[in-house]
C-alpha positions, 0 to 999 in steps of 0.5 A: 500499500503506498501514498503520494505527495508524502501523505500518510495513511490515516485510517482504513475501514471495512464494510460488510452488508451496509455495516462499516467497521472502522480499524482499531490498532490496524485490525477491523473485525466484521460481525459474523458472517453467516453465508458461504460467500461475502463481499467486502468493501475495504477503504483506505483514507490518507492524511490529505482525506483522499480515499482508495477502495477495493472489493474483495469476494469471499468464498467461505466453508459452511460450519455447524456446531457438531452433533451426535447420531446413531447413539447405541448404548446397551449392557452386553457380553464380551463380544458385544452381543446384547445381554442383560446379564453381561458385565460389559457395555456397548458404546457406538455413536456417530460424530457429526462435524464441519471438517472445514476441508481438512482443517477442523478435527473432533474428539470423542469420549465417553465416561461412566458413573454410578448415578450421582457419583464421580465421573470416571476417566475419558475413553476415547471413541471413534466415529461409528465404530463400536467400543466395549467397556468392562467391568460393570456389575449388571445389578448396579445402574450406570450413567454414560456420558458422551462428549464431542468437541471440534477443533473450534471448541464447540461441543455436543453431549448425550447422556443415558442411564442403563437400569440394572437387569431385570428381577421380578423381586431382588433382596440386597445381599445383606437384606437391608433393601428390597427391589421389584422389577430391578436389582436393590441398590439402596440400603433400607429402601423399597425400590421399583423398576423403571416403568413400574408403579404402586397401585392401590384398590379399595373394596369396589374396585377403584385404582389409585396409581403413583408412578415416576411421573406423579411423583415428580409432578407433585414435588417429589 
């Protein structure tokens, strides 16, 4: 960039979609460009008030925040076959992210915990590839969280709780609790499996039902 007659550059600006931004410390930041093409009008003003402009046409790569799809989480045996009595967990998910012509990347991880407990360390996953996690007691429920982060720092996550295996009725080994439809996980408690409800009937056959949705609706 050159000037004439000893003039100095006083300022420069960039115009995008009708909005002009004047540079501060030799930097002009436009607003967010939400399309895959844009036209910029760059203008320089010298110390004599004279201006020169140039139009730049840009082609941009389309970008979308990352997302997870085709998530599959279930209890299995060591080979990955579904098995509610198995001590392994099958994990598979597809990572959807904008490659930006190979300039972007992603990291996909899974963590586990007992509900409301501490999370385990992260286990790396490959998009669309199954992983078999081992060492899980089928009589203890388990929460899994998938985390997807791209190279720009945007993220997506998915959580799911796997219940215990199904039992008609199951006592805790020390006799301190009992559950119906699941394993007993709490001491000094009566537990019901997912989807179960308490049903009360009077002598005339009228029913009153208390289930999870009712308890939540009434402040439980």
